[in-house]
C-alpha positions in Angstrom: 170.1 86.7 -94.0 168.1 86.9 -97.3 168.9 84.5 -100.1 170.7 86.3 -102.9 169.7 83.8 -105.7 166.0 84.9 -106.0 167.2 88.6 -106.3 169.6 87.6 -109.0 167.1 85.4 -110.9 164.4 88.1 -110.7 166.7 91.0 -111.8 168.3 89.1 -114.6 165.0 87.3 -115.7 166.5 83.9 -115.3 164.8 80.7 -114.2 167.6 78.3 -113.3 169.9 79.1 -110.3 172.6 76.9 -111.9 173.0 79.7 -114.5 174.3 82.0 -111.7 177.6 80.1 -111.1 180.5 82.0 -112.7 178.2 84.7 -114.1 179.8 88.1 -114.8 178.6 91.5 -115.8 177.9 91.4 -119.6 177.8 87.6 -119.8 174.1 87.7 -120.5 172.0 90.4 -122.3 169.9 91.0 -119.2 172.9 92.0 -117.1 173.6 95.5 -118.4 174.2 98.8 -116.7 170.6 99.4 -116.0 169.9 96.0 -114.5 173.2 96.3 -112.6 171.8 99.4 -110.8 168.4 97.6 -110.2 170.4 94.7 -108.7 172.3 97.1 -106.4 169.0 98.7 -105.2 167.5 95.3 -104.6 170.5 94.1 -102.6 170.6 97.3 -100.6 166.9 96.9 -99.8 167.0 93.2 -99.0 170.2 93.4 -96.8 169.5 96.9 -95.4 172.9 98.1 -96.7 174.3 101.1 -98.4 177.0 100.4 -100.8 179.8 102.8 -101.8 180.5 103.8 -105.3 183.7 101.7 -105.2 181.9 98.7 -103.9 179.3 99.0 -106.6 182.0 99.3 -109.3 183.6 96.1 -107.9 180.5 94.0 -108.2 181.1 92.6 -111.6 180.4 89.0 -110.9 178.1 86.9 -108.8 181.2 85.7 -106.9 182.2 89.3 -106.1 178.6 90.0 -104.9 178.6 87.0 -102.6 182.0 87.9 -101.2 181.0 91.5 -100.5 177.8 90.4 -98.8 179.7 87.8 -96.7 182.1 90.5 -95.5 179.5 93.2 -94.9 176.8 91.1 -93.4 179.3 89.0 -91.4 180.9 92.1 -90.0 177.6 93.5 -88.9 176.7 90.3 -87.0 180.1 90.0 -85.2 
């Protein structure tokens, strides 16, 4: 399974993974609506997934992204 942190760091132009803990949409200037869609595309590509509109709308925090990936990737490997 690909590591999510490099995707987040690259998309949000951050250098320190510690900054990711507790991060939510809008907390930093680089997580806006455009970078949110860039993040979705990067996640779909890295994990070979297609997210629904509802799933995309629910991804408003790093914790929510990790939880969704754990469910989707875990379900595909079981």
